[in-house]
PyMOL CGO cylinders between C-alpha atoms (Angstrom):
from pymol import cmd
from pymol.cgo import CYLINDER

trace = [
    CYLINDER, -0.40, -0.34, 0.38, 1.47, 3.50, -0.87, 0.3, 1, 1, 1, 1, 1, 1,
    CYLINDER, 1.47, 3.50, -0.87, 0.74, 6.33, 1.51, 0.3, 1, 1, 1, 1, 1, 1,
    CYLINDER, 0.74, 6.33, 1.51, 1.44, 9.29, 2.17, 0.3, 1, 1, 1, 1, 1, 1,
    CYLINDER, 1.44, 9.29, 2.17, 2.18, 11.57, 4.98, 0.3, 1, 1, 1, 1, 1, 1,
    CYLINDER, 2.18, 11.57, 4.98, -1.38, 13.23, 4.80, 0.3, 1, 1, 1, 1, 1, 1,
    CYLINDER, -1.38, 13.23, 4.80, -2.44, 9.79, 5.33, 0.3, 1, 1, 1, 1, 1, 1,
    CYLINDER, -2.44, 9.79, 5.33, -1.34, 9.95, 8.98, 0.3, 1, 1, 1, 1, 1, 1,
    CYLINDER, -1.34, 9.95, 8.98, -3.73, 13.10, 9.66, 0.3, 1, 1, 1, 1, 1, 1,
    CYLINDER, -3.73, 13.10, 9.66, -5.93, 13.66, 11.87, 0.3, 1, 1, 1, 1, 1, 1,
    CYLINDER, -5.93, 13.66, 11.87, -8.74, 10.41, 11.74, 0.3, 1, 1, 1, 1, 1, 1,
    CYLINDER, -8.74, 10.41, 11.74, -12.21, 10.15, 12.55, 0.3, 1, 1, 1, 1, 1, 1,
    CYLINDER, -12.21, 10.15, 12.55, -13.57, 8.88, 16.28, 0.3, 1, 1, 1, 1, 1, 1,
    CYLINDER, -13.57, 8.88, 16.28, -15.26, 6.38, 14.13, 0.3, 1, 1, 1, 1, 1, 1,
    CYLINDER, -15.26, 6.38, 14.13, -11.85, 5.54, 12.44, 0.3, 1, 1, 1, 1, 1, 1,
    CYLINDER, -11.85, 5.54, 12.44, -9.74, 5.78, 15.92, 0.3, 1, 1, 1, 1, 1, 1,
    CYLINDER, -9.74, 5.78, 15.92, -12.13, 3.15, 17.22, 0.3, 1, 1, 1, 1, 1, 1,
    CYLINDER, -12.13, 3.15, 17.22, -11.94, 0.64, 14.60, 0.3, 1, 1, 1, 1, 1, 1,
    CYLINDER, -11.94, 0.64, 14.60, -7.96, 1.27, 14.93, 0.3, 1, 1, 1, 1, 1, 1,
    CYLINDER, -7.96, 1.27, 14.93, -8.01, 0.61, 18.60, 0.3, 1, 1, 1, 1, 1, 1,
    CYLINDER, -8.01, 0.61, 18.60, -10.58, -2.42, 18.37, 0.3, 1, 1, 1, 1, 1, 1,
    CYLINDER, -10.58, -2.42, 18.37, -8.05, -3.91, 15.65, 0.3, 1, 1, 1, 1, 1, 1,
    CYLINDER, -8.05, -3.91, 15.65, -5.00, -3.37, 17.40, 0.3, 1, 1, 1, 1, 1, 1,
    CYLINDER, -5.00, -3.37, 17.40, -6.69, -4.73, 20.69, 0.3, 1, 1, 1, 1, 1, 1,
    CYLINDER, -6.69, -4.73, 20.69, -7.66, -8.16, 18.64, 0.3, 1, 1, 1, 1, 1, 1,
    CYLINDER, -7.66, -8.16, 18.64, -3.82, -8.43, 17.05, 0.3, 1, 1, 1, 1, 1, 1,
    CYLINDER, -3.82, -8.43, 17.05, -2.79, -8.11, 20.58, 0.3, 1, 1, 1, 1, 1, 1,
    CYLINDER, -2.79, -8.11, 20.58, -1.39, -4.99, 20.30, 0.3, 1, 1, 1, 1, 1, 1,
    CYLINDER, -1.39, -4.99, 20.30, -3.62, -2.28, 21.74, 0.3, 1, 1, 1, 1, 1, 1,
    CYLINDER, -3.62, -2.28, 21.74, -1.20, 0.12, 21.65, 0.3, 1, 1, 1, 1, 1, 1,
    CYLINDER, -1.20, 0.12, 21.65, -0.36, 0.12, 17.90, 0.3, 1, 1, 1, 1, 1, 1,
    CYLINDER, -0.36, 0.12, 17.90, -3.31, 1.37, 15.93, 0.3, 1, 1, 1, 1, 1, 1,
    CYLINDER, -3.31, 1.37, 15.93, -0.92, 1.75, 12.61, 0.3, 1, 1, 1, 1, 1, 1,
    CYLINDER, -0.92, 1.75, 12.61, -0.82, -1.59, 11.33, 0.3, 1, 1, 1, 1, 1, 1,
    CYLINDER, -0.82, -1.59, 11.33, 0.23, -0.90, 7.78, 0.3, 1, 1, 1, 1, 1, 1,
    CYLINDER, 0.23, -0.90, 7.78, 3.97, 0.06, 9.13, 0.3, 1, 1, 1, 1, 1, 1,
    CYLINDER, 3.97, 0.06, 9.13, 5.63, -1.80, 11.65, 0.3, 1, 1, 1, 1, 1, 1,
    CYLINDER, 5.63, -1.80, 11.65, 6.80, -0.95, 15.25, 0.3, 1, 1, 1, 1, 1, 1,
    CYLINDER, 6.80, -0.95, 15.25, 10.12, -1.33, 13.77, 0.3, 1, 1, 1, 1, 1, 1,
    CYLINDER, 10.12, -1.33, 13.77, 10.38, 0.57, 10.41, 0.3, 1, 1, 1, 1, 1, 1,
    CYLINDER, 10.38, 0.57, 10.41, 8.62, 3.27, 12.49, 0.3, 1, 1, 1, 1, 1, 1,
    CYLINDER, 8.62, 3.27, 12.49, 11.52, 3.34, 14.87, 0.3, 1, 1, 1, 1, 1, 1,
    CYLINDER, 11.52, 3.34, 14.87, 13.83, 3.18, 12.01, 0.3, 1, 1, 1, 1, 1, 1,
    CYLINDER, 13.83, 3.18, 12.01, 12.07, 6.06, 11.06, 0.3, 1, 1, 1, 1, 1, 1,
    CYLINDER, 12.07, 6.06, 11.06, 11.96, 7.99, 14.22, 0.3, 1, 1, 1, 1, 1, 1,
    CYLINDER, 11.96, 7.99, 14.22, 15.99, 6.97, 14.53, 0.3, 1, 1, 1, 1, 1, 1,
    CYLINDER, 15.99, 6.97, 14.53, 16.70, 8.58, 10.88, 0.3, 1, 1, 1, 1, 1, 1,
    CYLINDER, 16.70, 8.58, 10.88, 14.60, 12.03, 11.84, 0.3, 1, 1, 1, 1, 1, 1,
    CYLINDER, 14.60, 12.03, 11.84, 16.54, 12.07, 14.89, 0.3, 1, 1, 1, 1, 1, 1,
    CYLINDER, 16.54, 12.07, 14.89, 19.73, 11.39, 13.11, 0.3, 1, 1, 1, 1, 1, 1,
    CYLINDER, 19.73, 11.39, 13.11, 19.18, 14.46, 10.31, 0.3, 1, 1, 1, 1, 1, 1,
    CYLINDER, 19.18, 14.46, 10.31, 17.79, 16.56, 12.85, 0.3, 1, 1, 1, 1, 1, 1,
    CYLINDER, 17.79, 16.56, 12.85, 20.73, 16.19, 15.31, 0.3, 1, 1, 1, 1, 1, 1,
    CYLINDER, 20.73, 16.19, 15.31, 22.89, 17.10, 12.38, 0.3, 1, 1, 1, 1, 1, 1,
    CYLINDER, 22.89, 17.10, 12.38, 21.21, 20.00, 10.99, 0.3, 1, 1, 1, 1, 1, 1,
    CYLINDER, 21.21, 20.00, 10.99, 20.97, 21.52, 15.07, 0.3, 1, 1, 1, 1, 1, 1,
    CYLINDER, 20.97, 21.52, 15.07, 24.17, 21.39, 15.56, 0.3, 1, 1, 1, 1, 1, 1,
    CYLINDER, 24.17, 21.39, 15.56, 25.34, 21.99, 12.00, 0.3, 1, 1, 1, 1, 1, 1,
    CYLINDER, 25.34, 21.99, 12.00, 22.72, 24.53, 10.70, 0.3, 1, 1, 1, 1, 1, 1,
    CYLINDER, 22.72, 24.53, 10.70, 22.42, 22.48, 7.75, 0.3, 1, 1, 1, 1, 1, 1,
    CYLINDER, 22.42, 22.48, 7.75, 22.22, 18.08, 7.36, 0.3, 1, 1, 1, 1, 1, 1,
    CYLINDER, 22.22, 18.08, 7.36, 25.26, 16.19, 5.84, 0.3, 1, 1, 1, 1, 1, 1,
    CYLINDER, 25.26, 16.19, 5.84, 23.38, 13.28, 5.24, 0.3, 1, 1, 1, 1, 1, 1,
    CYLINDER, 23.38, 13.28, 5.24, 19.98, 12.67, 3.34, 0.3, 1, 1, 1, 1, 1, 1,
    CYLINDER, 19.98, 12.67, 3.34, 17.04, 11.81, 5.13, 0.3, 1, 1, 1, 1, 1, 1,
    CYLINDER, 17.04, 11.81, 5.13, 16.77, 8.06, 3.93, 0.3, 1, 1, 1, 1, 1, 1,
    CYLINDER, 16.77, 8.06, 3.93, 13.96, 4.99, 5.22, 0.3, 1, 1, 1, 1, 1, 1,
    CYLINDER, 13.96, 4.99, 5.22, 10.90, 3.68, 4.10, 0.3, 1, 1, 1, 1, 1, 1,
    CYLINDER, 10.90, 3.68, 4.10, 8.51, 6.55, 2.92, 0.3, 1, 1, 1, 1, 1, 1,
    CYLINDER, 8.51, 6.55, 2.92, 5.25, 5.27, 4.77, 0.3, 1, 1, 1, 1, 1, 1,
    CYLINDER, 5.25, 5.27, 4.77, 7.20, 4.36, 8.23, 0.3, 1, 1, 1, 1, 1, 1,
    CYLINDER, 7.20, 4.36, 8.23, 9.01, 7.62, 7.76, 0.3, 1, 1, 1, 1, 1, 1,
    CYLINDER, 9.01, 7.62, 7.76, 6.11, 9.68, 7.05, 0.3, 1, 1, 1, 1, 1, 1,
    CYLINDER, 6.11, 9.68, 7.05, 4.37, 7.95, 10.51, 0.3, 1, 1, 1, 1, 1, 1,
    CYLINDER, 4.37, 7.95, 10.51, 7.26, 8.95, 12.40, 0.3, 1, 1, 1, 1, 1, 1,
    CYLINDER, 7.26, 8.95, 12.40, 7.47, 12.52, 11.11, 0.3, 1, 1, 1, 1, 1, 1,
    CYLINDER, 7.47, 12.52, 11.11, 3.27, 12.54, 12.24, 0.3, 1, 1, 1, 1, 1, 1,
    CYLINDER, 3.27, 12.54, 12.24, 3.94, 10.78, 15.81, 0.3, 1, 1, 1, 1, 1, 1,
    CYLINDER, 3.94, 10.78, 15.81, 7.05, 13.15, 16.43, 0.3, 1, 1, 1, 1, 1, 1,
    CYLINDER, 7.05, 13.15, 16.43, 5.33, 15.94, 15.39, 0.3, 1, 1, 1, 1, 1, 1,
    CYLINDER, 5.33, 15.94, 15.39, 8.61, 16.49, 13.54, 0.3, 1, 1, 1, 1, 1, 1,
    CYLINDER, 8.61, 16.49, 13.54, 6.55, 16.59, 9.81, 0.3, 1, 1, 1, 1, 1, 1,
    CYLINDER, 6.55, 16.59, 9.81, 6.18, 20.11, 8.85, 0.3, 1, 1, 1, 1, 1, 1,
    CYLINDER, 6.18, 20.11, 8.85, 9.78, 21.19, 10.63, 0.3, 1, 1, 1, 1, 1, 1,
    CYLINDER, 9.78, 21.19, 10.63, 11.01, 18.72, 7.90, 0.3, 1, 1, 1, 1, 1, 1,
    CYLINDER, 11.01, 18.72, 7.90, 9.33, 19.62, 4.88, 0.3, 1, 1, 1, 1, 1, 1,
    CYLINDER, 9.33, 19.62, 4.88, 10.70, 23.35, 6.00, 0.3, 1, 1, 1, 1, 1, 1,
    CYLINDER, 10.70, 23.35, 6.00, 13.86, 22.45, 6.31, 0.3, 1, 1, 1, 1, 1, 1,
    CYLINDER, 13.86, 22.45, 6.31, 13.75, 20.41, 2.77, 0.3, 1, 1, 1, 1, 1, 1,
    CYLINDER, 13.75, 20.41, 2.77, 11.74, 23.56, 1.06, 0.3, 1, 1, 1, 1, 1, 1,
    CYLINDER, 11.74, 23.56, 1.06, 14.70, 25.47, 2.32, 0.3, 1, 1, 1, 1, 1, 1,
    CYLINDER, 14.70, 25.47, 2.32, 17.67, 23.46, 1.34, 0.3, 1, 1, 1, 1, 1, 1,
    CYLINDER, 17.67, 23.46, 1.34, 18.69, 22.78, 4.54, 0.3, 1, 1, 1, 1, 1, 1,
    CYLINDER, 18.69, 22.78, 4.54, 17.59, 18.97, 4.74, 0.3, 1, 1, 1, 1, 1, 1,
    CYLINDER, 17.59, 18.97, 4.74, 18.12, 16.94, 1.67, 0.3, 1, 1, 1, 1, 1, 1,
    CYLINDER, 18.12, 16.94, 1.67, 15.55, 13.78, 1.05, 0.3, 1, 1, 1, 1, 1, 1,
    CYLINDER, 15.55, 13.78, 1.05, 14.94, 11.35, -2.06, 0.3, 1, 1, 1, 1, 1, 1,
    CYLINDER, 14.94, 11.35, -2.06, 12.10, 12.85, -4.16, 0.3, 1, 1, 1, 1, 1, 1,
    CYLINDER, 12.10, 12.85, -4.16, 9.40, 10.59, -2.61, 0.3, 1, 1, 1, 1, 1, 1,
    CYLINDER, 9.40, 10.59, -2.61, 10.34, 10.95, 0.77, 0.3, 1, 1, 1, 1, 1, 1,
    CYLINDER, 10.34, 10.95, 0.77, 10.88, 15.34, 0.23, 0.3, 1, 1, 1, 1, 1, 1,
    CYLINDER, 10.88, 15.34, 0.23, 7.43, 15.52, -1.74, 0.3, 1, 1, 1, 1, 1, 1,
    CYLINDER, 7.43, 15.52, -1.74, 5.48, 14.73, 1.14, 0.3, 1, 1, 1, 1, 1, 1,
    CYLINDER, 5.48, 14.73, 1.14, 6.73, 16.46, 3.67, 0.3, 1, 1, 1, 1, 1, 1,
    CYLINDER, 6.73, 16.46, 3.67, 6.93, 19.78, 1.22, 0.3, 1, 1, 1, 1, 1, 1,
    CYLINDER, 6.93, 19.78, 1.22, 3.74, 19.60, -0.06, 0.3, 1, 1, 1, 1, 1, 1,
    CYLINDER, 3.74, 19.60, -0.06, 2.40, 19.08, 3.58, 0.3, 1, 1, 1, 1, 1, 1,
    CYLINDER, 2.40, 19.08, 3.58, 4.89, 21.58, 5.06, 0.3, 1, 1, 1, 1, 1, 1,
    CYLINDER, 4.89, 21.58, 5.06, 2.69, 24.70, 3.82, 0.3, 1, 1, 1, 1, 1, 1,
    CYLINDER, 2.69, 24.70, 3.82, -1.02, 23.54, 5.00, 0.3, 1, 1, 1, 1, 1, 1,
    CYLINDER, -1.02, 23.54, 5.00, 0.47, 22.38, 8.86, 0.3, 1, 1, 1, 1, 1, 1,
    CYLINDER, 0.47, 22.38, 8.86, 2.17, 25.10, 8.62, 0.3, 1, 1, 1, 1, 1, 1,
    CYLINDER, 2.17, 25.10, 8.62, -0.56, 27.73, 8.54, 0.3, 1, 1, 1, 1, 1, 1,
    CYLINDER, -0.56, 27.73, 8.54, -2.35, 25.29, 10.70, 0.3, 1, 1, 1, 1, 1, 1,
    CYLINDER, -2.35, 25.29, 10.70, 0.25, 25.73, 13.17, 0.3, 1, 1, 1, 1, 1, 1,
    CYLINDER, 0.25, 25.73, 13.17, 0.35, 29.11, 12.79, 0.3, 1, 1, 1, 1, 1, 1,
    CYLINDER, 0.35, 29.11, 12.79, -3.40, 29.88, 13.27, 0.3, 1, 1, 1, 1, 1, 1,
    CYLINDER, -3.40, 29.88, 13.27, -3.65, 27.72, 16.51, 0.3, 1, 1, 1, 1, 1, 1,
    CYLINDER, -3.65, 27.72, 16.51, -0.14, 29.96, 17.70, 0.3, 1, 1, 1, 1, 1, 1,
    CYLINDER, -0.14, 29.96, 17.70, -1.99, 32.97, 16.98, 0.3, 1, 1, 1, 1, 1, 1,
    CYLINDER, -1.99, 32.97, 16.98, -5.16, 31.86, 18.81, 0.3, 1, 1, 1, 1, 1, 1,
    CYLINDER, -5.16, 31.86, 18.81, -2.95, 30.93, 21.30, 0.3, 1, 1, 1, 1, 1, 1,
    CYLINDER, -2.95, 30.93, 21.30, -1.20, 34.37, 21.09, 0.3, 1, 1, 1, 1, 1, 1,
    CYLINDER, -1.20, 34.37, 21.09, -4.51, 35.94, 21.60, 0.3, 1, 1, 1, 1, 1, 1,
    CYLINDER, -4.51, 35.94, 21.60, -5.96, 34.11, 25.29, 0.3, 1, 1, 1, 1, 1, 1,
    CYLINDER, -5.96, 34.11, 25.29, -2.38, 34.68, 26.57, 0.3, 1, 1, 1, 1, 1, 1,
    CYLINDER, -2.38, 34.68, 26.57, -2.07, 38.30, 25.70, 0.3, 1, 1, 1, 1, 1, 1,
    CYLINDER, -2.07, 38.30, 25.70, -6.06, 38.66, 26.97, 0.3, 1, 1, 1, 1, 1, 1,
    CYLINDER, -6.06, 38.66, 26.97, -5.24, 36.38, 29.98, 0.3, 1, 1, 1, 1, 1, 1,
    CYLINDER, -5.24, 36.38, 29.98, -2.66, 39.11, 30.59, 0.3, 1, 1, 1, 1, 1, 1,
    CYLINDER, -2.66, 39.11, 30.59, -4.73, 42.27, 30.30, 0.3, 1, 1, 1, 1, 1, 1,
    CYLINDER, -4.73, 42.27, 30.30, -7.35, 41.01, 32.26, 0.3, 1, 1, 1, 1, 1, 1,
    CYLINDER, -7.35, 41.01, 32.26, -4.76, 39.87, 35.33, 0.3, 1, 1, 1, 1, 1, 1,
    CYLINDER, -4.76, 39.87, 35.33, -3.30, 43.70, 34.93, 0.3, 1, 1, 1, 1, 1, 1,
    CYLINDER, -3.30, 43.70, 34.93, -6.62, 45.25, 35.04, 0.3, 1, 1, 1, 1, 1, 1,
    CYLINDER, -6.62, 45.25, 35.04, -7.22, 42.81, 38.03, 0.3, 1, 1, 1, 1, 1, 1,
    CYLINDER, -7.22, 42.81, 38.03, -3.94, 43.70, 40.15, 0.3, 1, 1, 1, 1, 1, 1,
    CYLINDER, -3.94, 43.70, 40.15, -4.86, 47.30, 39.09, 0.3, 1, 1, 1, 1, 1, 1,
    CYLINDER, -4.86, 47.30, 39.09, -7.85, 47.49, 40.92, 0.3, 1, 1, 1, 1, 1, 1,
    CYLINDER, -7.85, 47.49, 40.92, -7.28, 45.79, 43.90, 0.3, 1, 1, 1, 1, 1, 1,
    CYLINDER, -7.28, 45.79, 43.90, -4.12, 47.60, 44.13, 0.3, 1, 1, 1, 1, 1, 1,
    CYLINDER, -4.12, 47.60, 44.13, -3.52, 50.08, 46.90, 0.3, 1, 1, 1, 1, 1, 1,
    CYLINDER, -3.52, 50.08, 46.90, -2.24, 52.67, 44.86, 0.3, 1, 1, 1, 1, 1, 1,
    CYLINDER, -2.24, 52.67, 44.86, -6.41, 52.71, 43.35, 0.3, 1, 1, 1, 1, 1, 1,
    CYLINDER, -6.41, 52.71, 43.35, -7.55, 53.48, 46.91, 0.3, 1, 1, 1, 1, 1, 1,
    CYLINDER, -7.55, 53.48, 46.91, -5.74, 56.92, 47.43, 0.3, 1, 1, 1, 1, 1, 1,
    CYLINDER, -5.74, 56.92, 47.43, -7.88, 57.17, 50.72, 0.3, 1, 1, 1, 1, 1, 1,
    CYLINDER, -7.88, 57.17, 50.72, -5.79, 54.30, 52.31, 0.3, 1, 1, 1, 1, 1, 1,
    CYLINDER, -5.79, 54.30, 52.31, -2.34, 53.72, 50.82, 0.3, 1, 1, 1, 1, 1, 1,
    CYLINDER, -2.34, 53.72, 50.82, -0.73, 57.06, 49.43, 0.3, 1, 1, 1, 1, 1, 1,
    CYLINDER, -0.73, 57.06, 49.43, 1.36, 56.16, 46.24, 0.3, 1, 1, 1, 1, 1, 1,
    CYLINDER, 1.36, 56.16, 46.24, 4.54, 58.06, 45.01, 0.3, 1, 1, 1, 1, 1, 1,
    CYLINDER, 4.54, 58.06, 45.01, 5.33, 57.84, 41.74, 0.3, 1, 1, 1, 1, 1, 1,
]
cmd.load_cgo(trace, "trace")
């Protein structure tokens, strides 16, 4: 079965429940991806760790990202590094065979936009929370009640 990163995108609740049930029947309740062996997934994680370590220490990966494409796609998905791998490929910091690079580079813009939206939402919540806390703190400050304490600037 030829799969891409997008095949490991978030799944429906029904699909998830079916995968969990199937995994339990197979005797591997923690492994819901029967299309990829656990060993292949681990090899994918090792390959991702290898190039990530090189890139973070040297500014670029000396070795290309290599491995079985489906296993690498799942490893990138479960590690959360898929969008970053795609970004590095798009920036020329990471080399990968065409079939692997295309998966991550094509997924990167969509996932990047999704991550940016979530980051923007998180930033708004953080700013709103800080503003609310500042107002609450200012309202309870003795400086706001001059009759009790005289504050000097």
